[in-house]
C-alpha positions as CSV (number, residue, x, y, z in Angstrom):
1,M,21.9,-10.6,11.6
2,S,23.6,-12.0,8.3
3,S,25.9,-9.6,6.6
4,D,25.1,-11.7,3.1
5,R,22.4,-9.6,1.4
6,S,20.5,-11.2,-1.7
7,Q,21.6,-9.3,-4.9
8,F,18.5,-7.5,-6.6
9,D,17.3,-10.4,-9.1
10,P,13.8,-9.6,-10.8
11,S,13.9,-13.2,-11.7
12,T,13.7,-14.8,-8.1
13,C,11.2,-11.8,-6.9
14,E,8.7,-9.5,-8.3
15,T,9.4,-7.0,-5.8
16,C,12.7,-6.8,-3.7
17,P,13.7,-4.5,-0.9
18,L,15.5,-1.4,-1.5
19,S,18.4,-2.6,0.6
20,S,18.8,-5.4,-2.1
21,A,19.4,-2.7,-5.1
22,R,23.0,-2.6,-6.4
23,K,24.7,0.6,-7.9
24,G,23.2,1.5,-11.0
25,D,19.9,-0.1,-10.7
26,R,16.8,1.9,-11.3
27,V,14.0,0.7,-9.4
28,Q,10.4,1.9,-8.8
29,I,8.8,2.1,-5.4
30,V,6.2,-0.3,-5.3
31,A,5.2,-0.5,-1.1
32,V,6.4,0.7,2.1
33,D,6.0,-2.0,4.8
34,D,4.8,0.3,7.9
35,E,3.2,3.7,8.7
36,H,6.3,5.1,10.1
37,A,8.6,4.1,7.5
38,R,6.0,5.3,5.0
39,V,6.3,8.9,6.5
40,Q,10.3,8.7,6.4
41,A,10.4,7.7,2.9
42,L,7.7,10.5,2.0
43,R,10.0,13.2,3.5
44,F,12.4,12.1,1.1
45,G,10.1,12.2,-1.9
46,M,10.0,8.5,-2.2
47,A,6.3,7.9,-2.4
48,E,4.9,4.7,-3.8
49,G,5.3,4.6,-7.6
50,A,8.3,7.2,-7.5
51,C,11.4,6.0,-9.6
52,V,15.1,6.2,-7.9
53,E,18.4,5.1,-8.8
54,C,21.0,3.3,-6.6
55,I,24.0,5.5,-6.9
56,T,26.2,3.8,-4.2
57,R,26.0,1.4,-1.2
58,I,28.2,2.0,1.7
59,P,29.4,-1.1,3.2
60,A,27.4,-1.9,6.3
61,G,25.7,1.6,5.9
62,P,23.2,3.3,4.0
63,I,22.2,3.0,0.5
64,V,22.4,6.2,-1.7
65,V,19.9,6.9,-4.1
66,R,19.0,9.7,-6.7
67,S,15.5,10.8,-6.5
68,G,14.7,13.6,-9.0
69,R,17.7,16.0,-8.7
70,Q,18.6,14.9,-5.0
71,E,20.8,12.3,-3.8
72,I,19.7,10.8,-0.4
73,A,21.4,8.1,1.8
74,V,18.7,6.1,3.2
75,G,19.5,3.7,6.3
76,R,19.4,0.2,5.9
77,S,16.7,-0.4,8.3
78,L,14.4,1.9,6.3
79,A,15.6,0.3,3.0
80,D,14.9,-3.1,4.1
81,R,11.2,-1.7,4.5
82,I,10.9,-0.4,1.1
83,R,9.9,-2.8,-1.8
84,V,10.9,-2.0,-5.2
85,R,10.7,-3.4,-8.7
86,K,13.3,-3.1,-11.4
87,R,12.9,-0.5,-14.1
88,E,14.6,-0.8,-17.4
89,G,16.3,2.4,-19.1
90,R,15.6,5.9,-17.6
């Protein structure tokens, strides 16, 4: 597994995995790749269409996102299966 993760860049991809989001990125959940991952994402209030903000990235660890008024640490394997698109503003 490569430790090099591509940076979230809407010019190179229409949708990217949540795992590529950087601190401060506001993204909209577009799709979740498989049923098991979809159930996990729903438990965190991250259904398709939901907007979240990347709060921080723990090195070699989870992505911390804000969904509504709660912050959630999403493991990299789950974040890899959640497709997002960048949103501008709030």
